[in-house]
C-alpha positions as CSV (number, residue, x, y, z in Angstrom):
1,M,-12.3,48.5,-25.2
2,E,-9.7,50.0,-22.9
3,K,-6.3,48.1,-22.7
4,A,-5.4,46.9,-19.2
5,N,-2.5,48.7,-17.6
6,S,0.1,46.0,-16.8
7,S,2.0,48.3,-14.5
8,R,-0.7,48.7,-11.9
9,E,0.6,48.2,-8.4
10,D,-1.9,45.6,-7.4
11,S,-1.1,43.3,-10.3
12,E,2.7,43.2,-9.7
13,W,4.1,39.8,-8.6
14,S,6.2,41.5,-6.0
15,T,3.1,42.6,-4.1
16,L,1.6,39.2,-3.8
17,D,1.6,37.5,-0.4
18,R,4.4,35.0,-0.3
19,N,2.1,32.5,1.4
20,I,-0.5,32.7,-1.4
21,L,-0.7,28.9,-1.9
22,A,-1.3,28.4,1.8
23,I,-4.0,31.0,1.7
24,V,-5.6,29.4,-1.3
25,F,-5.5,25.9,0.1
26,D,-6.9,27.1,3.4
27,K,-10.0,28.3,1.5
28,L,-10.5,25.0,-0.2
29,D,-11.9,21.8,1.3
30,I,-10.4,18.4,0.7
31,M,-12.7,17.6,-2.2
32,D,-11.6,20.7,-4.1
33,I,-8.0,19.9,-3.5
34,T,-8.4,16.2,-4.4
35,M,-10.4,16.8,-7.6
36,G,-8.0,19.5,-8.7
37,A,-5.0,17.2,-8.0
38,S,-6.7,14.5,-10.0
39,R,-7.2,16.7,-13.1
40,D,-3.6,17.9,-12.7
41,L,-2.2,14.4,-12.5
42,M,-4.0,13.3,-15.6
43,F,-2.9,16.4,-17.4
44,V,0.8,15.7,-16.4
45,A,0.6,12.0,-17.3
46,E,-0.7,12.8,-20.8
47,R,2.0,15.4,-21.5
48,M,5.0,13.9,-19.7
49,P,5.4,10.3,-20.9
50,N,9.0,10.1,-19.9
51,I,8.4,10.6,-16.2
52,E,10.3,8.0,-14.1
53,K,9.2,8.7,-10.5
54,L,6.1,10.0,-8.9
55,A,4.8,10.5,-5.3
56,L,1.1,10.7,-4.7
57,P,-1.2,11.1,-1.7
58,V,-4.0,8.6,-1.7
59,S,-7.0,10.4,-0.3
60,L,-9.6,9.1,-2.7
61,S,-9.5,6.4,-5.3
62,L,-6.8,6.7,-8.0
63,Y,-8.7,4.3,-10.3
64,N,-8.7,6.5,-13.4
65,E,-5.4,8.2,-12.7
66,I,-3.5,4.9,-12.5
67,R,-5.0,3.9,-15.8
68,V,-3.9,7.1,-17.4
69,L,-0.4,6.9,-15.9
70,G,0.0,3.3,-17.1
71,R,-1.2,4.1,-20.7
72,N,1.0,7.3,-21.0
73,C,4.0,6.9,-18.8
74,S,5.8,3.7,-19.8
75,N,9.0,4.8,-18.1
76,L,7.4,5.2,-14.7
77,N,9.3,2.7,-12.6
78,N,9.3,4.4,-9.1
79,L,6.1,5.1,-7.4
80,K,5.3,6.4,-3.9
81,L,1.8,6.3,-2.5
82,M,0.8,7.5,0.9
83,G,-2.6,7.1,2.5
84,Y,-5.3,4.5,2.3
85,L,-4.8,2.1,-0.5
86,E,-8.1,0.6,-1.8
87,N,-8.4,-2.8,-3.4
88,Y,-9.5,-1.4,-6.7
89,D,-6.4,0.9,-6.7
90,T,-4.3,-2.3,-6.2
91,V,-6.0,-4.0,-9.1
92,Q,-5.3,-1.0,-11.4
93,I,-1.7,-0.8,-10.3
94,V,-1.1,-4.4,-11.2
95,R,-3.0,-4.0,-14.5
96,Y,-1.5,-0.7,-15.7
97,L,1.9,-0.2,-14.0
98,Q,3.8,-3.3,-14.8
99,S,7.0,-1.3,-15.3
100,L,7.2,-0.5,-11.6
101,K,10.5,-1.6,-10.1
102,R,10.3,0.3,-6.8
103,L,7.1,0.9,-4.9
104,S,6.8,2.7,-1.6
105,L,3.6,2.5,0.5
106,Q,5.4,4.1,3.5
107,C,3.0,5.4,6.2
108,S,-0.1,4.0,4.4
109,E,-3.0,1.9,5.6
110,V,-2.9,-1.3,3.5
111,Y,-4.7,-4.6,3.4
112,V,-2.3,-7.5,3.7
113,E,-4.1,-9.2,0.8
114,D,-3.6,-6.2,-1.5
115,V,0.1,-6.0,-0.7
116,I,0.5,-9.7,-1.6
117,S,-1.4,-9.0,-4.8
118,L,1.1,-6.2,-5.6
119,I,4.0,-8.5,-4.9
120,R,2.7,-11.3,-7.0
121,G,1.3,-9.2,-9.8
122,L,4.1,-6.7,-10.5
123,G,6.6,-8.8,-12.4
124,N,9.3,-6.2,-12.5
125,L,9.1,-5.2,-8.8
126,T,12.4,-5.3,-7.0
127,I,12.0,-3.2,-3.9
128,L,8.9,-2.6,-1.8
129,N,8.8,-0.2,1.2
130,L,6.2,-0.9,3.8
131,T,7.7,1.1,6.7
132,H,5.3,2.6,9.2
133,C,2.2,1.0,7.5
134,R,-0.9,0.1,9.4
135,Y,-1.9,-3.4,8.2
136,L,-5.5,-4.4,7.8
137,S,-6.8,-7.8,6.9
138,N,-10.1,-9.5,6.0
139,S,-8.9,-12.9,6.9
140,Y,-6.3,-15.0,8.7
141,I,-3.5,-13.6,6.4
142,T,-0.8,-11.7,8.4
143,R,2.4,-9.8,7.8
144,N,4.3,-13.1,7.7
145,H,2.4,-13.9,4.5
146,I,3.8,-10.7,3.0
147,V,7.4,-11.8,3.8
148,Q,6.7,-15.3,2.3
149,A,5.3,-13.8,-0.9
150,A,8.3,-11.4,-1.2
151,T,10.6,-14.4,-0.7
152,H,8.8,-16.5,-3.3
153,Q,8.8,-13.7,-5.9
154,K,12.5,-13.1,-5.2
155,L,12.2,-9.3,-4.4
156,E,15.6,-7.8,-3.9
157,K,14.4,-5.9,-0.9
158,L,11.3,-5.8,1.3
159,I,11.5,-3.0,3.9
160,M,9.2,-3.3,6.9
161,C,9.3,-2.0,10.5
162,S,10.0,-4.3,13.4
163,R,6.6,-5.0,15.0
164,N,7.7,-3.8,18.4
165,N,10.8,-1.6,18.0
166,C,9.7,1.2,15.6
167,R,9.5,4.5,17.4
168,V,7.4,6.0,14.5
169,C,4.9,3.2,14.6
170,Q,4.7,3.1,18.3
171,K,4.7,6.8,19.2
172,E,4.1,9.0,16.2
173,R,1.6,7.2,14.0
174,P,-1.9,8.4,14.7
175,R,-4.4,5.9,15.8
176,L,-7.5,7.5,14.2
177,F,-7.0,11.1,13.4
178,G,-4.1,13.3,12.4
179,W,-3.0,11.4,9.3
180,N,-2.5,14.5,7.2
181,T,0.1,15.9,9.7
182,Y,1.8,12.5,9.8
183,F,2.1,12.3,6.0
184,E,3.3,15.9,5.8
185,K,6.1,15.1,8.2
186,Y,7.3,11.9,6.5
187,W,6.5,12.1,2.8
188,R,9.9,13.5,1.7
189,N,11.8,10.7,3.4
190,D,12.0,7.2,2.1
191,E,14.1,4.1,2.6
192,I,14.1,3.8,-1.2
193,K,16.8,6.3,-2.4
194,E,15.0,7.0,-5.7
195,L,11.8,8.0,-3.9
196,E,13.3,10.6,-1.6
197,F,12.4,14.2,-2.3
């Protein structure tokens, strides 16, 4: 068997296109990216038990990932989720991520009932960021109930946008389409200092 020549021009790192990740991601569909991210997250969680902060897009359910994070990352106390938060994700967060102190759901679509479950169920939660969220509800429960739950649980800080005075919510948040661009623009920023990237 002939030994590969490591000095071949086409195998040198310097010849690779600098935008290689953009090219790779352009060739993949959302399912490829999400499933790969899911495997990677589980791999990291199992091998990095001391991780303290994490930011995740929520494009599909994180049901299994949250369980693995909770079982392996006992120091995880800062979590940022952006996207559409499902009820079963909320149940898993409350069940497995009791160490959370700071949670940001900035720019997410959330059910008011699920936010209240997080506030009541996460005993160590001190700060909750709900800026630029789109609130959904299956009942008469409103944003005011979130404020009441946060007050009752004695959260140090609940961060929400003003209903009528937020430029991002009024002008920039997409109504139906364009959420990926929206997340891309805002994911690095956060009102919780520990969750800025």
